[in-house]
KOLFIZA-108248 format. One record per residue (C-alpha): residue in three letters; x, y, z; residue number from 1. Coordinates in steps of 0.02 Angstrom, whole numbers. Example, Ala and Ser with C-alpha at 12.3 -4.5 7.8 and 13.67 -1.06 7.14 Angstrom:
BEGIN
<rec><residuo>ALA</residuo><u>615</u><v>-225</v><w>390</w><num>1</num></rec>
<rec><residuo>SER</residuo><u>684</u><v>-53</v><w>357</w><num>2</num></rec>
***
This chain:
BEGIN
<rec><residuo>MET</residuo><u>-842</u><v>388</v><w>-737</w><num>1</num></rec>
<rec><residuo>ALA</residuo><u>-728</u><v>341</v><w>-599</w><num>2</num></rec>
<rec><residuo>LEU</residuo><u>-593</u><v>449</v><w>-681</w><num>3</num></rec>
<rec><residuo>LEU</residuo><u>-707</u><v>607</v><w>-677</w><num>4</num></rec>
<rec><residuo>PRO</residuo><u>-676</u><v>712</v><w>-509</w><num>5</num></rec>
<rec><residuo>ASP</residuo><u>-840</u><v>726</v><w>-392</w><num>6</num></rec>
<rec><residuo>ARG</residuo><u>-930</u><v>882</v><w>-393</w><num>7</num></rec>
<rec><residuo>PRO</residuo><u>-854</u><v>956</v><w>-225</w><num>8</num></rec>
<rec><residuo>GLN</residuo><u>-685</u><v>913</v><w>-292</w><num>9</num></rec>
<rec><residuo>LEU</residuo><u>-741</u><v>1007</v><w>-463</w><num>10</num></rec>
<rec><residuo>ARG</residuo><u>-806</u><v>1170</v><w>-377</w><num>11</num></rec>
<rec><residuo>THR</residuo><u>-637</u><v>1182</v><w>-275</w><num>12</num></rec>
<rec><residuo>TRP</residuo><u>-546</u><v>1164</v><w>-430</w><num>13</num></rec>
<rec><residuo>LEU</residuo><u>-633</u><v>1293</v><w>-513</w><num>14</num></rec>
<rec><residuo>ARG</residuo><u>-648</u><v>1400</v><w>-358</w><num>15</num></rec>
<rec><residuo>THR</residuo><u>-458</u><v>1392</v><w>-356</w><num>16</num></rec>
<rec><residuo>TRP</residuo><u>-436</u><v>1426</v><w>-530</w><num>17</num></rec>
<rec><residuo>LEU</residuo><u>-552</u><v>1573</v><w>-546</w><num>18</num></rec>
<rec><residuo>ARG</residuo><u>-470</u><v>1659</v><w>-397</w><num>19</num></rec>
<rec><residuo>THR</residuo><u>-304</u><v>1633</v><w>-464</w><num>20</num></rec>
<rec><residuo>TRP</residuo><u>-344</u><v>1704</v><w>-629</w><num>21</num></rec>
<rec><residuo>LEU</residuo><u>-437</u><v>1841</v><w>-552</w><num>22</num></rec>
<rec><residuo>ARG</residuo><u>-288</u><v>1885</v><w>-442</w><num>23</num></rec>
<rec><residuo>THR</residuo><u>-171</u><v>1885</v><w>-594</w><num>24</num></rec>
<rec><residuo>TRP</residuo><u>-278</u><v>1980</v><w>-692</w><num>25</num></rec>
<rec><residuo>LEU</residuo><u>-305</u><v>2117</v><w>-569</w><num>26</num></rec>
<rec><residuo>ARG</residuo><u>-119</u><v>2130</v><w>-542</w><num>27</num></rec>
<rec><residuo>THR</residuo><u>-79</u><v>2134</v><w>-719</w><num>28</num></rec>
<rec><residuo>TRP</residuo><u>-205</u><v>2275</v><w>-760</w><num>29</num></rec>
<rec><residuo>ALA</residuo><u>-162</u><v>2367</v><w>-589</w><num>30</num></rec>
<rec><residuo>ILE</residuo><u>15</u><v>2389</v><w>-654</w><num>31</num></rec>
<rec><residuo>ALA</residuo><u>-40</u><v>2440</v><w>-828</w><num>32</num></rec>
<rec><residuo>PHE</residuo><u>-149</u><v>2566</v><w>-754</w><num>33</num></rec>
<rec><residuo>VAL</residuo><u>-35</u><v>2656</v><w>-641</w><num>34</num></rec>
<rec><residuo>GLY</residuo><u>111</u><v>2644</v><w>-802</w><num>35</num></rec>
<rec><residuo>TYR</residuo><u>-19</u><v>2729</v><w>-922</w><num>36</num></rec>
<rec><residuo>THR</residuo><u>-66</u><v>2851</v><w>-786</w><num>37</num></rec>
<rec><residuo>ALA</residuo><u>111</u><v>2898</v><w>-755</w><num>38</num></rec>
<rec><residuo>LEU</residuo><u>135</u><v>2913</v><w>-945</w><num>39</num></rec>
<rec><residuo>ALA</residuo><u>-21</u><v>3037</v><w>-945</w><num>40</num></rec>
<rec><residuo>LEU</residuo><u>35</u><v>3140</v><w>-815</w><num>41</num></rec>
<rec><residuo>LEU</residuo><u>197</u><v>3151</v><w>-877</w><num>42</num></rec>
<rec><residuo>SER</residuo><u>145</u><v>3205</v><w>-1057</w><num>43</num></rec>
<rec><residuo>PHE</residuo><u>29</u><v>3324</v><w>-969</w><num>44</num></rec>
<rec><residuo>GLY</residuo><u>165</u><v>3399</v><w>-881</w><num>45</num></rec>
<rec><residuo>TYR</residuo><u>273</u><v>3417</v><w>-1029</w><num>46</num></rec>
<rec><residuo>LYS</residuo><u>120</u><v>3507</v><w>-1140</w><num>47</num></rec>
<rec><residuo>TYR</residuo><u>61</u><v>3615</v><w>-1005</w><num>48</num></rec>
<rec><residuo>LEU</residuo><u>252</u><v>3687</v><w>-960</w><num>49</num></rec>
<rec><residuo>ASP</residuo><u>268</u><v>3702</v><w>-1153</w><num>50</num></rec>
<rec><residuo>PHE</residuo><u>138</u><v>3840</v><w>-1150</w><num>51</num></rec>
<rec><residuo>VAL</residuo><u>198</u><v>3907</v><w>-980</w><num>52</num></rec>
<rec><residuo>SER</residuo><u>377</u><v>3924</v><w>-1049</w><num>53</num></rec>
<rec><residuo>ARG</residuo><u>311</u><v>4033</v><w>-1199</w><num>54</num></rec>
<rec><residuo>ARG</residuo><u>203</u><v>4135</v><w>-1077</w><num>55</num></rec>
<rec><residuo>GLN</residuo><u>36</u><v>4084</v><w>-1164</w><num>56</num></rec>
<rec><residuo>ALA</residuo><u>-123</u><v>4085</v><w>-1044</w><num>57</num></rec>
<rec><residuo>ILE</residuo><u>-202</u><v>3912</v><w>-1051</w><num>58</num></rec>
<rec><residuo>ASP</residuo><u>-323</u><v>3822</v><w>-934</w><num>59</num></rec>
<rec><residuo>TRP</residuo><u>-215</u><v>3675</v><w>-865</w><num>60</num></rec>
<rec><residuo>ARG</residuo><u>-385</u><v>3566</v><w>-886</w><num>61</num></rec>
<rec><residuo>VAL</residuo><u>-363</u><v>3565</v><w>-1080</w><num>62</num></rec>
<rec><residuo>PRO</residuo><u>-211</u><v>3484</v><w>-1093</w><num>63</num></rec>
<rec><residuo>PHE</residuo><u>-258</u><v>3376</v><w>-942</w><num>64</num></rec>
<rec><residuo>VAL</residuo><u>-409</u><v>3309</v><w>-1016</w><num>65</num></rec>
<rec><residuo>LYS</residuo><u>-314</u><v>3285</v><w>-1193</w><num>66</num></rec>
<rec><residuo>GLU</residuo><u>-178</u><v>3183</v><w>-1123</w><num>67</num></rec>
<rec><residuo>ILE</residuo><u>-285</u><v>3084</v><w>-1004</w><num>68</num></rec>
<rec><residuo>THR</residuo><u>-423</u><v>3039</v><w>-1129</w><num>69</num></rec>
<rec><residuo>GLY</residuo><u>-285</u><v>2987</v><w>-1251</w><num>70</num></rec>
<rec><residuo>VAL</residuo><u>-194</u><v>2882</v><w>-1141</w><num>71</num></rec>
<rec><residuo>TYR</residuo><u>-327</u><v>2790</v><w>-1051</w><num>72</num></rec>
<rec><residuo>LEU</residuo><u>-416</u><v>2766</v><w>-1217</w><num>73</num></rec>
<rec><residuo>ALA</residuo><u>-254</u><v>2675</v><w>-1272</w><num>74</num></rec>
<rec><residuo>LEU</residuo><u>-266</u><v>2575</v><w>-1122</w><num>75</num></rec>
<rec><residuo>LEU</residuo><u>-434</u><v>2522</v><w>-1155</w><num>76</num></rec>
<rec><residuo>LEU</residuo><u>-386</u><v>2468</v><w>-1325</w><num>77</num></rec>
<rec><residuo>LEU</residuo><u>-229</u><v>2381</v><w>-1275</w><num>78</num></rec>
<rec><residuo>PRO</residuo><u>-310</u><v>2198</v><w>-1258</w><num>79</num></rec>
<rec><residuo>ALA</residuo><u>-350</u><v>2217</v><w>-1449</w><num>80</num></rec>
<rec><residuo>SER</residuo><u>-170</u><v>2236</v><w>-1499</w><num>81</num></rec>
<rec><residuo>ILE</residuo><u>-99</u><v>2107</v><w>-1379</w><num>82</num></rec>
<rec><residuo>TRP</residuo><u>-239</u><v>1995</v><w>-1454</w><num>83</num></rec>
<rec><residuo>ALA</residuo><u>-184</u><v>2023</v><w>-1631</w><num>84</num></rec>
<rec><residuo>ALA</residuo><u>-10</u><v>2014</v><w>-1583</w><num>85</num></rec>
<rec><residuo>ARG</residuo><u>-29</u><v>1831</v><w>-1522</w><num>86</num></rec>
<rec><residuo>ARG</residuo><u>-150</u><v>1791</v><w>-1651</w><num>87</num></rec>
<rec><residuo>TRP</residuo><u>-23</u><v>1813</v><w>-1786</w><num>88</num></rec>
<rec><residuo>PRO</residuo><u>155</u><v>1795</v><w>-1710</w><num>89</num></rec>
<rec><residuo>PRO</residuo><u>295</u><v>1815</v><w>-1832</w><num>90</num></rec>
<rec><residuo>ARG</residuo><u>355</u><v>1662</v><w>-1938</w><num>91</num></rec>
<rec><residuo>ARG</residuo><u>470</u><v>1627</v><w>-2072</w><num>92</num></rec>
<rec><residuo>ARG</residuo><u>337</u><v>1607</v><w>-2212</w><num>93</num></rec>
<rec><residuo>GLY</residuo><u>201</u><v>1707</v><w>-2255</w><num>94</num></rec>
<rec><residuo>ILE</residuo><u>283</u><v>1877</v><w>-2214</w><num>95</num></rec>
<rec><residuo>PRO</residuo><u>177</u><v>1991</v><w>-2345</w><num>96</num></rec>
<rec><residuo>LEU</residuo><u>6</u><v>1912</v><w>-2258</w><num>97</num></rec>
<rec><residuo>PHE</residuo><u>82</u><v>1938</v><w>-2091</w><num>98</num></rec>
<rec><residuo>VAL</residuo><u>124</u><v>2122</v><w>-2130</w><num>99</num></rec>
<rec><residuo>LEU</residuo><u>-56</u><v>2148</v><w>-2211</w><num>100</num></rec>
<rec><residuo>ARG</residuo><u>-133</u><v>2079</v><w>-2058</w><num>101</num></rec>
<rec><residuo>HIS</residuo><u>-49</u><v>2191</v><w>-1934</w><num>102</num></rec>
<rec><residuo>LEU</residuo><u>-55</u><v>2334</v><w>-2032</w><num>103</num></rec>
<rec><residuo>LEU</residuo><u>-254</u><v>2334</v><w>-2063</w><num>104</num></rec>
<rec><residuo>THR</residuo><u>-268</u><v>2279</v><w>-1874</w><num>105</num></rec>
<rec><residuo>ALA</residuo><u>-165</u><v>2438</v><w>-1828</w><num>106</num></rec>
<rec><residuo>CYS</residuo><u>-277</u><v>2540</v><w>-1941</w><num>107</num></rec>
<rec><residuo>ALA</residuo><u>-419</u><v>2487</v><w>-1872</w><num>108</num></rec>
<rec><residuo>ILE</residuo><u>-375</u><v>2507</v><w>-1687</w><num>109</num></rec>
<rec><residuo>GLY</residuo><u>-294</u><v>2683</v><w>-1731</w><num>110</num></rec>
<rec><residuo>PHE</residuo><u>-472</u><v>2726</v><w>-1814</w><num>111</num></rec>
<rec><residuo>MET</residuo><u>-563</u><v>2668</v><w>-1660</w><num>112</num></rec>
<rec><residuo>HIS</residuo><u>-439</u><v>2776</v><w>-1540</w><num>113</num></rec>
<rec><residuo>THR</residuo><u>-453</u><v>2929</v><w>-1643</w><num>114</num></rec>
<rec><residuo>THR</residuo><u>-630</u><v>2923</v><w>-1650</w><num>115</num></rec>
<rec><residuo>LEU</residuo><u>-647</u><v>2880</v><w>-1463</w><num>116</num></rec>
<rec><residuo>MET</residuo><u>-543</u><v>3036</v><w>-1422</w><num>117</num></rec>
<rec><residuo>ALA</residuo><u>-639</u><v>3152</v><w>-1514</w><num>118</num></rec>
<rec><residuo>ILE</residuo><u>-808</u><v>3086</v><w>-1446</w><num>119</num></rec>
<rec><residuo>SER</residuo><u>-750</u><v>3090</v><w>-1267</w><num>120</num></rec>
<rec><residuo>ARG</residuo><u>-671</u><v>3257</v><w>-1266</w><num>121</num></rec>
<rec><residuo>GLN</residuo><u>-823</u><v>3332</v><w>-1348</w><num>122</num></rec>
<rec><residuo>ILE</residuo><u>-917</u><v>3280</v><w>-1211</w><num>123</num></rec>
<rec><residuo>LEU</residuo><u>-804</u><v>3316</v><w>-1061</w><num>124</num></rec>
<rec><residuo>PHE</residuo><u>-757</u><v>3484</v><w>-1126</w><num>125</num></rec>
<rec><residuo>PRO</residuo><u>-918</u><v>3570</v><w>-1101</w><num>126</num></rec>
<rec><residuo>LEU</residuo><u>-946</u><v>3467</v><w>-929</w><num>127</num></rec>
<rec><residuo>LEU</residuo><u>-782</u><v>3542</v><w>-861</w><num>128</num></rec>
<rec><residuo>GLY</residuo><u>-838</u><v>3714</v><w>-921</w><num>129</num></rec>
<rec><residuo>VAL</residuo><u>-690</u><v>3740</v><w>-1042</w><num>130</num></rec>
<rec><residuo>GLY</residuo><u>-785</u><v>3778</v><w>-1200</w><num>131</num></rec>
<rec><residuo>GLN</residuo><u>-822</u><v>3669</v><w>-1354</w><num>132</num></rec>
<rec><residuo>TYR</residuo><u>-682</u><v>3548</v><w>-1411</w><num>133</num></rec>
<rec><residuo>ASN</residuo><u>-625</u><v>3563</v><w>-1597</w><num>134</num></rec>
<rec><residuo>TYR</residuo><u>-518</u><v>3416</v><w>-1658</w><num>135</num></rec>
<rec><residuo>GLY</residuo><u>-510</u><v>3501</v><w>-1835</w><num>136</num></rec>
<rec><residuo>ASP</residuo><u>-545</u><v>3406</v><w>-1989</w><num>137</num></rec>
<rec><residuo>MET</residuo><u>-561</u><v>3220</v><w>-1937</w><num>138</num></rec>
<rec><residuo>ARG</residuo><u>-512</u><v>3160</v><w>-2119</w><num>139</num></rec>
<rec><residuo>VAL</residuo><u>-331</u><v>3243</v><w>-2087</w><num>140</num></rec>
<rec><residuo>ARG</residuo><u>-343</u><v>3213</v><w>-1894</w><num>141</num></rec>
<rec><residuo>TYR</residuo><u>-352</u><v>3011</v><w>-1936</w><num>142</num></rec>
<rec><residuo>TRP</residuo><u>-184</u><v>3024</v><w>-2055</w><num>143</num></rec>
<rec><residuo>MET</residuo><u>-92</u><v>3139</v><w>-1905</w><num>144</num></rec>
<rec><residuo>GLU</residuo><u>-131</u><v>3018</v><w>-1772</w><num>145</num></rec>
<rec><residuo>GLY</residuo><u>-116</u><v>2860</v><w>-1868</w><num>146</num></rec>
<rec><residuo>SER</residuo><u>71</u><v>2877</v><w>-1879</w><num>147</num></rec>
<rec><residuo>MET</residuo><u>104</u><v>2892</v><w>-1703</w><num>148</num></rec>
<rec><residuo>GLN</residuo><u>-28</u><v>2741</v><w>-1673</w><num>149</num></rec>
<rec><residuo>LEU</residuo><u>58</u><v>2632</v><w>-1802</w><num>150</num></rec>
<rec><residuo>ILE</residuo><u>225</u><v>2652</v><w>-1709</w><num>151</num></rec>
<rec><residuo>VAL</residuo><u>139</u><v>2625</v><w>-1533</w><num>152</num></rec>
<rec><residuo>TYR</residuo><u>56</u><v>2472</v><w>-1602</w><num>153</num></rec>
<rec><residuo>ALA</residuo><u>216</u><v>2397</v><w>-1679</w><num>154</num></rec>
<rec><residuo>LEU</residuo><u>310</u><v>2432</v><w>-1506</w><num>155</num></rec>
<rec><residuo>THR</residuo><u>170</u><v>2339</v><w>-1423</w><num>156</num></rec>
<rec><residuo>ALA</residuo><u>170</u><v>2190</v><w>-1529</w><num>157</num></rec>
<rec><residuo>GLY</residuo><u>358</u><v>2179</v><w>-1527</w><num>158</num></rec>
<rec><residuo>PHE</residuo><u>352</u><v>2181</v><w>-1342</w><num>159</num></rec>
<rec><residuo>VAL</residuo><u>231</u><v>2061</v><w>-1319</w><num>160</num></rec>
<rec><residuo>TRP</residuo><u>318</u><v>1935</v><w>-1440</w><num>161</num></rec>
<rec><residuo>LEU</residuo><u>483</u><v>1970</v><w>-1341</w><num>162</num></rec>
<rec><residuo>LEU</residuo><u>379</u><v>1919</v><w>-1188</w><num>163</num></rec>
<rec><residuo>ASP</residuo><u>292</u><v>1757</v><w>-1254</w><num>164</num></rec>
<rec><residuo>ARG</residuo><u>463</u><v>1699</v><w>-1316</w><num>165</num></rec>
<rec><residuo>TYR</residuo><u>551</u><v>1732</v><w>-1156</w><num>166</num></rec>
<rec><residuo>LYS</residuo><u>415</u><v>1647</v><w>-1059</w><num>167</num></rec>
<rec><residuo>ALA</residuo><u>424</u><v>1505</v><w>-1181</w><num>168</num></rec>
<rec><residuo>SER</residuo><u>601</u><v>1494</v><w>-1155</w><num>169</num></rec>
<rec><residuo>ARG</residuo><u>574</u><v>1491</v><w>-969</w><num>170</num></rec>
<rec><residuo>ASP</residuo><u>441</u><v>1360</v><w>-965</w><num>171</num></rec>
<rec><residuo>LEU</residuo><u>563</u><v>1254</v><w>-1078</w><num>172</num></rec>
<rec><residuo>GLU</residuo><u>700</u><v>1271</v><w>-961</w><num>173</num></rec>
<rec><residuo>VAL</residuo><u>583</u><v>1223</v><w>-812</w><num>174</num></rec>
<rec><residuo>SER</residuo><u>508</u><v>1079</v><w>-907</w><num>175</num></rec>
<rec><residuo>GLN</residuo><u>693</u><v>1015</v><w>-930</w><num>176</num></rec>
<rec><residuo>ALA</residuo><u>739</u><v>1046</v><w>-766</w><num>177</num></rec>
<rec><residuo>GLN</residuo><u>579</u><v>946</v><w>-705</w><num>178</num></rec>
<rec><residuo>LEU</residuo><u>624</u><v>801</v><w>-830</w><num>179</num></rec>
<rec><residuo>GLN</residuo><u>792</u><v>806</v><w>-764</w><num>180</num></rec>
<rec><residuo>THR</residuo><u>746</u><v>779</v><w>-578</w><num>181</num></rec>
<rec><residuo>GLU</residuo><u>617</u><v>651</v><w>-623</w><num>182</num></rec>
<rec><residuo>LEU</residuo><u>759</u><v>553</v><w>-717</w><num>183</num></rec>
<rec><residuo>ALA</residuo><u>875</u><v>579</v><w>-566</w><num>184</num></rec>
<rec><residuo>GLN</residuo><u>735</u><v>519</v><w>-452</w><num>185</num></rec>
<rec><residuo>ALA</residuo><u>697</u><v>369</v><w>-558</w><num>186</num></rec>
<rec><residuo>GLN</residuo><u>878</u><v>317</v><w>-564</w><num>187</num></rec>
<rec><residuo>LEU</residuo><u>895</u><v>331</v><w>-365</w><num>188</num></rec>
<rec><residuo>ARG</residuo><u>733</u><v>243</v><w>-360</w><num>189</num></rec>
<rec><residuo>ASN</residuo><u>807</u><v>100</v><w>-484</w><num>190</num></rec>
<rec><residuo>LEU</residuo><u>971</u><v>84</v><w>-375</w><num>191</num></rec>
<rec><residuo>GLN</residuo><u>864</u><v>65</v><w>-207</w><num>192</num></rec>
<rec><residuo>LEU</residuo><u>763</u><v>-67</v><w>-301</w><num>193</num></rec>
<rec><residuo>GLN</residuo><u>923</u><v>-157</v><w>-345</w><num>194</num></rec>
<rec><residuo>LEU</residuo><u>1001</u><v>-136</v><w>-174</w><num>195</num></rec>
<rec><residuo>GLN</residuo><u>880</u><v>-193</v><w>-68</w><num>196</num></rec>
<rec><residuo>PRO</residuo><u>858</u><v>-372</v><w>-144</w><num>197</num></rec>
<rec><residuo>HIS</residuo><u>1027</u><v>-385</v><w>-135</w><num>198</num></rec>
<rec><residuo>PHE</residuo><u>1051</u><v>-339</v><w>48</w><num>199</num></rec>
<rec><residuo>LEU</residuo><u>907</u><v>-461</v><w>97</w><num>200</num></rec>
<rec><residuo>PHE</residuo><u>1004</u><v>-600</v><w>6</w><num>201</num></rec>
<rec><residuo>ASN</residuo><u>1156</u><v>-568</v><w>105</w><num>202</num></rec>
<rec><residuo>ALA</residuo><u>1052</u><v>-549</v><w>262</w><num>203</num></rec>
<rec><residuo>LEU</residuo><u>966</u><v>-716</v><w>244</w><num>204</num></rec>
<rec><residuo>ASN</residuo><u>1144</u><v>-805</v><w>185</w><num>205</num></rec>
<rec><residuo>ALA</residuo><u>1207</u><v>-726</v><w>351</w><num>206</num></rec>
<rec><residuo>ILE</residuo><u>1067</u><v>-799</v><w>460</w><num>207</num></rec>
<rec><residuo>SER</residuo><u>1071</u><v>-966</v><w>380</w><num>208</num></rec>
<rec><residuo>SER</residuo><u>1265</u><v>-975</v><w>410</w><num>209</num></rec>
<rec><residuo>VAL</residuo><u>1236</u><v>-954</v><w>595</w><num>210</num></rec>
<rec><residuo>MET</residuo><u>1061</u><v>-1021</v><w>629</w><num>211</num></rec>
<rec><residuo>TYR</residuo><u>1129</u><v>-1199</v><w>666</w><num>212</num></rec>
<rec><residuo>GLU</residuo><u>1291</u><v>-1144</v><w>770</w><num>213</num></rec>
<rec><residuo>ASP</residuo><u>1231</u><v>-993</v><w>876</w><num>214</num></rec>
<rec><residuo>VAL</residuo><u>1038</u><v>-974</v><w>881</w><num>215</num></rec>
<rec><residuo>ALA</residuo><u>1049</u><v>-815</v><w>988</w><num>216</num></rec>
<rec><residuo>ALA</residuo><u>1158</u><v>-736</v><w>859</w><num>217</num></rec>
<rec><residuo>ALA</residuo><u>1028</u><v>-792</v><w>716</w><num>218</num></rec>
<rec><residuo>ASP</residuo><u>887</u><v>-723</v><w>828</w><num>219</num></rec>
<rec><residuo>SER</residuo><u>975</u><v>-566</v><w>862</w><num>220</num></rec>
<rec><residuo>THR</residuo><u>1013</u><v>-551</v><w>664</w><num>221</num></rec>
<rec><residuo>VAL</residuo><u>842</u><v>-570</v><w>618</w><num>222</num></rec>
<rec><residuo>THR</residuo><u>791</u><v>-440</v><w>739</w><num>223</num></rec>
<rec><residuo>ARG</residuo><u>898</u><v>-311</v><w>666</w><num>224</num></rec>
<rec><residuo>LEU</residuo><u>848</u><v>-367</v><w>492</w><num>225</num></rec>
<rec><residuo>SER</residuo><u>665</u><v>-327</v><w>541</w><num>226</num></rec>
<rec><residuo>ASP</residuo><u>733</u><v>-153</v><w>609</w><num>227</num></rec>
<rec><residuo>PHE</residuo><u>823</u><v>-128</v><w>448</w><num>228</num></rec>
<rec><residuo>LEU</residuo><u>678</u><v>-169</v><w>347</w><num>229</num></rec>
<rec><residuo>ARG</residuo><u>562</u><v>-59</v><w>448</w><num>230</num></rec>
<rec><residuo>LEU</residuo><u>679</u><v>88</v><w>418</w><num>231</num></rec>
<rec><residuo>THR</residuo><u>683</u><v>51</v><w>233</w><num>232</num></rec>
<rec><residuo>LEU</residuo><u>487</u><v>38</v><w>217</w><num>233</num></rec>
<rec><residuo>ARG</residuo><u>469</u><v>199</v><w>317</w><num>234</num></rec>
<rec><residuo>ARG</residuo><u>579</u><v>292</v><w>197</w><num>235</num></rec>
<rec><residuo>ALA</residuo><u>511</u><v>213</v><w>43</w><num>236</num></rec>
<rec><residuo>ASP</residuo><u>471</u><v>361</v><w>-54</w><num>237</num></rec>
<rec><residuo>ALA</residuo><u>624</u><v>480</v><w>9</w><num>238</num></rec>
<rec><residuo>GLN</residuo><u>746</u><v>492</v><w>-125</w><num>239</num></rec>
<rec><residuo>GLU</residuo><u>870</u><v>579</v><w>1</w><num>240</num></rec>
<rec><residuo>VAL</residuo><u>886</u><v>554</v><w>183</w><num>241</num></rec>
<rec><residuo>ARG</residuo><u>1007</u><v>636</v><w>325</w><num>242</num></rec>
<rec><residuo>LEU</residuo><u>1165</u><v>566</v><w>330</w><num>243</num></rec>
<rec><residuo>ALA</residuo><u>1142</u><v>526</v><w>521</w><num>244</num></rec>
<rec><residuo>ASP</residuo><u>976</u><v>418</v><w>471</w><num>245</num></rec>
<rec><residuo>GLU</residuo><u>1085</u><v>330</v><w>329</w><num>246</num></rec>
<rec><residuo>LEU</residuo><u>1219</u><v>297</v><w>462</w><num>247</num></rec>
<rec><residuo>GLU</residuo><u>1090</u><v>215</v><w>571</w><num>248</num></rec>
<rec><residuo>MET</residuo><u>1029</u><v>97</v><w>422</w><num>249</num></rec>
<rec><residuo>LEU</residuo><u>1213</u><v>61</v><w>387</w><num>250</num></rec>
<rec><residuo>ASP</residuo><u>1251</u><v>10</v><w>569</w><num>251</num></rec>
<rec><residuo>ALA</residuo><u>1102</u><v>-119</v><w>554</w><num>252</num></rec>
<rec><residuo>TYR</residuo><u>1168</u><v>-187</v><w>404</w><num>253</num></rec>
<rec><residuo>LEU</residuo><u>1337</u><v>-194</v><w>480</w><num>254</num></rec>
<rec><residuo>VAL</residuo><u>1273</u><v>-297</v><w>640</w><num>255</num></rec>
<rec><residuo>ILE</residuo><u>1192</u><v>-421</v><w>515</w><num>256</num></rec>
<rec><residuo>MET</residuo><u>1358</u><v>-434</v><w>414</w><num>257</num></rec>
<rec><residuo>ARG</residuo><u>1461</u><v>-459</v><w>568</w><num>258</num></rec>
<rec><residuo>ALA</residuo><u>1353</u><v>-608</v><w>625</w><num>259</num></rec>
<rec><residuo>ARG</residuo><u>1392</u><v>-684</v><w>448</w><num>260</num></rec>
<rec><residuo>PHE</residuo><u>1584</u><v>-632</v><w>455</w><num>261</num></rec>
<rec><residuo>GLU</residuo><u>1617</u><v>-637</v><w>634</w><num>262</num></rec>
<rec><residuo>ASP</residuo><u>1779</u><v>-581</v><w>694</w><num>263</num></rec>
<rec><residuo>THR</residuo><u>1857</u><v>-560</v><w>509</w><num>264</num></rec>
<rec><residuo>LEU</residuo><u>1751</u><v>-390</v><w>476</w><num>265</num></rec>
<rec><residuo>GLU</residuo><u>1809</u><v>-237</v><w>556</w><num>266</num></rec>
<rec><residuo>VAL</residuo><u>1729</u><v>-66</v><w>512</w><num>267</num></rec>
<rec><residuo>ARG</residuo><u>1776</u><v>109</v><w>577</w><num>268</num></rec>
<rec><residuo>MET</residuo><u>1685</u><v>257</v><w>544</w><num>269</num></rec>
<rec><residuo>ASN</residuo><u>1749</u><v>435</v><w>574</w><num>270</num></rec>
<rec><residuo>VAL</residuo><u>1601</u><v>551</v><w>525</w><num>271</num></rec>
<rec><residuo>ASP</residuo><u>1617</u><v>737</v><w>561</w><num>272</num></rec>
<rec><residuo>PRO</residuo><u>1462</u><v>787</v><w>677</w><num>273</num></rec>
<rec><residuo>GLU</residuo><u>1435</u><v>952</v><w>566</w><num>274</num></rec>
<rec><residuo>VAL</residuo><u>1403</u><v>829</v><w>403</w><num>275</num></rec>
<rec><residuo>ARG</residuo><u>1274</u><v>726</v><w>493</w><num>276</num></rec>
<rec><residuo>PRO</residuo><u>1125</u><v>839</v><w>453</w><num>277</num></rec>
<rec><residuo>ALA</residuo><u>1169</u><v>837</v><w>271</w><num>278</num></rec>
<rec><residuo>PHE</residuo><u>1058</u><v>753</v><w>151</w><num>279</num></rec>
<rec><residuo>VAL</residuo><u>1122</u><v>607</v><w>42</w><num>280</num></rec>
<rec><residuo>PRO</residuo><u>1044</u><v>479</v><w>-77</w><num>281</num></rec>
<rec><residuo>GLN</residuo><u>961</u><v>335</v><w>8</w><num>282</num></rec>
<rec><residuo>LEU</residuo><u>1077</u><v>178</v><w>22</w><num>283</num></rec>
<rec><residuo>ILE</residuo><u>1217</u><v>263</v><w>-40</w><num>284</num></rec>
<rec><residuo>LEU</residuo><u>1343</u><v>195</v><w>86</w><num>285</num></rec>
<rec><residuo>GLN</residuo><u>1282</u><v>6</v><w>65</w><num>286</num></rec>
<rec><residuo>PRO</residuo><u>1377</u><v>-17</v><w>-97</w><num>287</num></rec>
<rec><residuo>ILE</residuo><u>1541</u><v>42</v><w>-26</w><num>288</num></rec>
<rec><residuo>VAL</residuo><u>1536</u><v>-75</v><w>127</w><num>289</num></rec>
<rec><residuo>GLU</residuo><u>1479</u><v>-230</v><w>16</w><num>290</num></rec>
<rec><residuo>ARG</residuo><u>1635</u><v>-195</v><w>-83</w><num>291</num></rec>
<rec><residuo>ILE</residuo><u>1747</u><v>-193</v><w>42</w><num>292</num></rec>
<rec><residuo>ALA</residuo><u>1670</u><v>-331</v><w>134</w><num>293</num></rec>
***
């Protein structure tokens, strides 16, 4: 029971998820609505100008209603096409069953589309005062509209498959990048865990070598060791630090090492001020100094 989130957290999570889902849903369908509207207007312009170019008198509302109802009803049935495309994606096996399923789905969606166009136009034409709408023999009309609807369904399904494959590829790349980042962080953390005990042993050896000969030096070394450990603990979760901070930690380390080696240890650092704000892995300089020392 302790692993389950409490009710306020659950409500917050649900509210955030619902808000994100609703925002994505509205943005997606707003884009689709604008795109289909543009398609309807372009198709209307083409059909209307065709009559004008042949000097045939026609009420502009007739082709307008036809194209608007045709395109918007296709948008209304679009989720069914998307669902079917994702429900039965292409596979290497079972191709006949795959073709049969999508063929039957396309026919069902096409039948609904043609039927809804006939009904909606028979309602809208009298309301707009352009007379009764005659769709012709519906038995022929279903076959006539079906060829174009089959092409539209195939294009929609193909676009959905390509989009899903692209998203899956992108998700795989992101997942691999995250794994590589986590691996690099784990390697850096492992390096820190190896370096810090090694440094601590060196520091304690340095203190033990001078504590009987120079109490003041031993006390100063303990203080510097305390400062170093404080800096290390403060940045325990950081995988990278600024070069200036890393040099500060290196200086604390060198003070401790000088107490051990006295005048035999001499280190000179020449660092360009422009690179000091750059980020480097934590404790990256310590192994170099230890090897030299």
